[in-house]
N, C-alpha and C positions, 0 to 999 in steps of 0.2 A: 629696667624698671619703668613702670607706667607712671607718668606724671599725674598730678591731681586732676588736671584738665582732662586727660585721657580716661581716667577713672569715671569722671562725671558723664563724659560722652557715652562710655560703655554702659553705665547704669541707665541713662536715658534711652539708649537703643533697646536694652533688654525690656524696659518698662513699656516702650512703644510696641515691641514685638508681642509682649504678653497681652496688651490691649487688643491688638489686631486678631490674635488667636482667640481671645475671649469673645470678640465681636463675631468672628466667623463661626464659632461654636454656637453662639446665641442665635444667629441667623439660621444655621442648620437645624437647630432644635425647633425654632419657630416654624420652619418649613415642614419639618416632620409632623408637628402638631397640626398644622393646617391640612396636611395630606391625610392625617388620621381622621380629622373631623369631616372631611369631604366624603360624603356618602355616594358611592357609585350606584348608578341606576341598574337595578336587576332586570334582566330581560326574561320575561315569563315564557316558559316552554309552551309549545303548541297545545299540549294536552290540557293545560289550564284554560286556554281560550275555547277549546272544544268541549269542556266539561259542562254537564247539564245538572248534575246532582252533587250535593255536598252534605257531609255529616259533621256536626260540631261536637267534639269530644274534649275532655279535660286531659291535659298532658299526663302521661303515666307517672306514678309515684308522687303525685302531687297531694300533700296533706292539706287539711283545712285549718285556717287560722282559729285559734282557740276563742278569740273575741268575736269571731263571725264564722261559725261552722259551715254556713252555706254559701260562703263568698264565691267559691269556684262554680258552684251550681248556678248561682244567680248570674255570674258573668257568662256562663255558657248559654243561658236562656236569653240574655240581652243580646248576645251576638246572633243567635237564631232569629230573634225579632228584627234586628237590623238587616239581616240577610233577606228575610221575607219582605221587608219594606223596600229593599233594593229591587228584588224580583228577578235578578239575573240567574239564580240557581234555584232548583227545587231541593227541599230538605229531605234527607234520608235519615233513617233511624240507626243504621249500622254501616260500618265501613265497607262490608261485603256488598252492599247495594248502592254505593256511592262512587262517583268519579274522583272526588277530592275529599280530603280530611282536613278540617280546620281544628287544630288543637290549641286550647287556651289555658291560661294560668293567671290567676289574680295575684298581683303583687301586694305585698303587705305594707310597703312604704317604710319598712324598718329593716335594719341590718340583721337583727336577730328577732325572731317572732315565735312565741309558743304556739304549738299546733296540735291538732287531733288527727290521728291516723286510723283510717278504717272505721268499722262500726256503722250504725244506722245513719250517721250524718252523710255517708257516701251513697245512700240509696236515693235514686232520683224519684221524686213523687210523680204521680200521674197528673199531667196537666194538659190543657188544650188551649192552643193559641191560634187565632185566625187573622188573616188579612183578606184583601179583596179577592185574591186568587190562590191562597195557600192555607193549609191547615197543618199545624204541627201538634202531634199527640206525644207528649213527653212521658213515655212508658219505657222502662228499661227492658230490653228484649234479649239479654244475654250477651256473652262475649263473642265477637265475630272470630272466625277461624284464622283471619290473616292479621290479627293484631288486637291489642287491648282496646276495649270500648271506652274506658275512661281512665283517669289518673288516680284511681283509688289506691292509696298506699295502706292497705289493710294489714293488720297484725296477723300472725299465722293462725290464731284461733278464731279470727273473724270479729274480735271485739275491738272497740275503740281504745286507743292507747295514746298517752300524751307524748309529745316530741318537741323538737326545736328545729326551726328552719333558719339557716343563715344565708343571707343574700336575697336575690330575687326581689328587689324592692319595686320593680316596674311591672306593669301588666304585660303579658306575653301572648302573642297571636302568631301562629305558625301554620303554614299551608303545605300539605303533603299530597303525594299521589296515593290514592286510596288502595290500589291493588297491591302495593308493596309497603303499606304503612306498618310501622312497628312502634312509632312514637320516639325512637331514639336515633333515627338517621337525620341527615341534613334536610331541612325544609327547602322547598323551591321558592318560598317567599316568607319573610317574617317581619314582625313589627313589634317593638318594645317601647313603651312610654308610660309615664305616670298617668294613671286614670285612662289608659287607652281602651279599656273595656267598659268604661263607665257611661251609663245612659245620661241624657238622651242622645248624645252625639255618637257614642261608640266609635271613637276616632280610628280604631284599628280597622274596622269594616270600611269606613270612608276612605282610608288610605289604600286599602286593597282594591276598592272600587276604582280609584284613580289609576292604580297600576294596571288593572285589567283594561280600562278604557284607553290608556296610552298605548298598551301593547296591541290592542285591536286596531287602533288608528295607525300604528307603525306597520302592522301586517297589511292593512289595506293599501297603504302607500307603496309598500314593496310589491304587492300584487299588481298595482297600476303600472309601476315602473317595468315589471317583467313583461306585461302585456304590450307596453309601448315599444320595448325592445324587439319583440316578436314582429310587430307591424313595421318597424323600421330597422331591419338588420344592418 
């Protein structure tokens, strides 16, 4: 039989072991959370750096918020204006005439948000925007053969219908290769943030610009290294 002293020692040992296990589990959980929060840098493929034209579309099946039926259209136009100000790409009107597709979706900022699907609210009005070296004519020209032109979630009879969207609280900005764009595949670059499409900053475009500039710089350094190796084999 165990003495009272042995029982106390055993209890203390078990308590110490439990504390050590709990601490280890806590450290592992913290490490996992830190790893999850650490965002890996995405290497842009060469076709993004070689691209010259881009079309800005709304992600497929994207409804309009009932309290702001033109939210996605306005976000689309603000992205186009920011791209024109950047001047790196020329704007196209259809995916079939572009090198890249940038698909956008305005976040509601709410977990559940009443929406309007289809109808006249999804018809893009004719607009003209100009910068020093570009002109954008916002006229809908039909659906391209290689994918949807916008995210219109229309009802079968073409009329506007009420709905409810759950999630998607942040603004979304995704970059796709235009010649294989369907709106449902994995983007080559993406950015999600609250007010990421909000002017005047349009943070999503600014972050994409930084990603492109970093990729171009890395490509130039790699080319210099290769040239140096050829000179000094």
